N, C-alpha and C positions, 0 to 999 in steps of 0.2 A: 453329236455335236453338233446346234442350231447355226444356221447359215451367217448370221450376224461374228459369232464366232470362228468357223471357220475361213469366212471373208479376211478379218482379222490379223488371222495367222497366218495367210495367207499373203496379205500385202506385208507384215514382219519379214517373212521371208523364216518364218520356224516351220519350216516343213515338215522335221520328224514328230515335232509335238503334234500340228497335224493330224500327220497320220498315226500318231498311237496314242494322243489323247482319252480316245473312249476305252480302250481297252486300257490304257494307265488306271482311270477313275474306277472303272469297273473292278478291277485286282484290288485298287484301294481302299472300297468298301467289303471287299470279301475277307481281306486282312486286315481289316480294322485301321488303315493308315490313316493317319493325321492329316490334315489340309499343308501342313509343312511338308513332310514327309513325301507328300504327291507331290507339292512344288518341287520338290528338290531330284526329286528321279525325272519327271518332264523336263528340266530346266539341265539336267547330266546327261539326255537321251540326247539334245538337241544340240549341245556342246561336245559329245560324243563325234556325231555325226560331219559337225563342222570340221572339228580337228581330223575326220580322217579324209576329211575335201582335202584341204587344204593340206595335209600330208599325200596324196594321191599329187594334186598339181605340182608341190614342189620336185614330186618323182618325174612327172612328166618334163618339166624345165629339165633338170639336171641331164637329161641326155644319157640314162646309164645304157650300157647292152645288155645286162642281165641282172636282175634283182637279187641281190642273195643276204644271205642271212649269216651271223658267227657261229650261230650253231651248228651250221652243216661244215663251219670249215674242222679239217684232221686234222690236230695238233700233233696226233703220233704216226704223223709220216716224216713233215723235216727230219733231219740229223739233230738240226740246231733250229729253235727257236723260242725267246723269251713269253712264253703264256700269259705268264701275267701284266707283262708289260704290254701284251695287244690286247686283251681284256681291260686292263686299264683305259686305253684308247678311247673306246666306247662309252666311257664316262662323259666322254668329250671336255677335259679337266682340262684340256691341252689350248682349247680357244678359248678360253679365259683370259690366256696369256699373250692370244693371238700366235704361239708356237705354230710350226709345221711337223710331220710327220715324213719319212722317207724310207719306204720300204727298199731293202735291198737284196736279190737272190739271182740263182739264174733262173730260165725259164721253168711252168711249171711247178713251181713249187708254189704259191697262192696268191704271189703278191694283188696283182690284181682283183683275186678273188676277195679278200682281207678289204680290198680300197673303194671297193661296189658294196661291201656288209657294211663300212664306216659311211658310206654315203647314205645307203639308206637307213641307218637309225638315224643320220644328221635332220634327213629330211621329215620322218617321223617325231624328230624332237622339235620340229619349227624352224631348223637352217635351211636357209635358201644354200643349194647347192650347186654345182656343176660340174660334171666328171666329162673329160675330154683326153683322147692322146695327145702325145706331145707333137707328132703332127699333123693332128687338126689342127691345133692352135697357131701352130704355124704358118702353114696351110691357108689359115683364114686371115690370120694378120697383114701376111702378101699380099692376099689378093685385095682386100683391103687398101693397101697403100696405095693399090694401079684403079681403083674405083673412086680413090675418095671419102673414105670410109673409115677411114683407121681410128680414128679417136672412139667412136659410134663401138667397133667392133672390139677394140683393146676393155673398153669399159663392160664388155660381155665376163671379163676373166680378170676383172677386176674388183666389180661389186660385189660377187656372190663371197658368203661367209666364209664355207668353204669350200675351192676349187682343189680335182683332182686331177693332178696330170698322169697321166698313166702310159707305160713304156718310156720312159727316159734314158737315152742313151740307144737302142737299139736299131735305129738307121741312122744313117751318120747326115748331120747339120751343118749346114753353108753359115758363113759371116754371115747374113743376112740372119736365117733362123737364129744363130745363136744369138745375136743383139736382139734379136722379136721377143724372144722366151726370158733375156734378160731385163726386158721394161716391164714385163707382167712380174718375175720375182723380184724384181725391186719397187715396183709396185706397192705391192701387197704384202711388202716386211712391215711388219708390225702392224701392220692394220689390221689384216687377217690373214685366217688359215689355208697352208698350202700342206696339198699330200703330195709327194712323188712315188712314184713306182720306177724301180731302173735295176740294171742288170749290171752296175757298174760301180765299184767302191770309190769315196770321196778320190783318191788318190788319180784316179782314170778321169775325171769327169773334166780334163782339158781334152780329150776325144772327142765327146759329147759338145763340147763349147769350139768348135773350129779349132782346135791346138789352141786358142788366143789365151796364153797362162794369165795375163791379166784380168781382162775380164773370167776366165773361171773363177779366180778367186775372188774377187767382187762377188760373183754368183755366191758359192761357198761362203762368204761370210754373210750373205743375208740366210741363205736357207738356214744352216747351224747354227748361226746363233742361239735362236730356242728354239729345238728343233729335238724333236723323239724316232731315233734313229732304232730303226727293227731289221736285224742279219738274219736271213731264213738260207739255209746250207742245209741241201742234201739232193738225192736224186729227182726228178723230173715226176710229177704224179701222175699225168696224162703217161706215162708209159709202163707205170708198176706193172700193168697186166699184158702188157704186150708181148709174147714169146718172143721176139727176135734181140728182145733185150735182157733179156735172162740169163 
């Protein structure tokens, strides 16, 4: 590759082509590929590299505690789970209607695992995603109220195309926390999709929202209106090989 071409590719930030053009030209000559085929391979290589970098950037911004994959989920362990329904979630069709997803089940049944796998898949499919526990979201907003950055902090949960709120209901929430969660869920209603993992069935959500029946009804109205509910039942996967529990 001559210096002029190298400088031009560098200026255009076509790093993959810059690093691979000589090899691709040599292969094209050896395999008698047409000019169009060569150009297509160079563009495809550059595009694939850019997409991979963009996906990695979205994954970093998503703040996932762990990167998981649906292929590693053991559908045979839970006593009850609709595997077809879960797999269909990974088409991301629910996002076209700004619908929500709620995973309901006891601890150790894979709710967070599936939510993280869904987040990874969404990032790879060019979806801006955020993952956070309910406690984290509440604490961020409560702190922001104190220092005058509430609106900016709230946008962090309103703007992503996919927001995952993990562990809703695991820890008690006071009235302020319930109100802050409500602002997020109300603000995203019919505008963007939210995924929630919880250990509480819907009729117990008033315990999550400070025993405020009116607020709970308003939350459920917005969450469940367009929603895929995934019920998971069984014993904790983490304890299955622990002799103490056998």
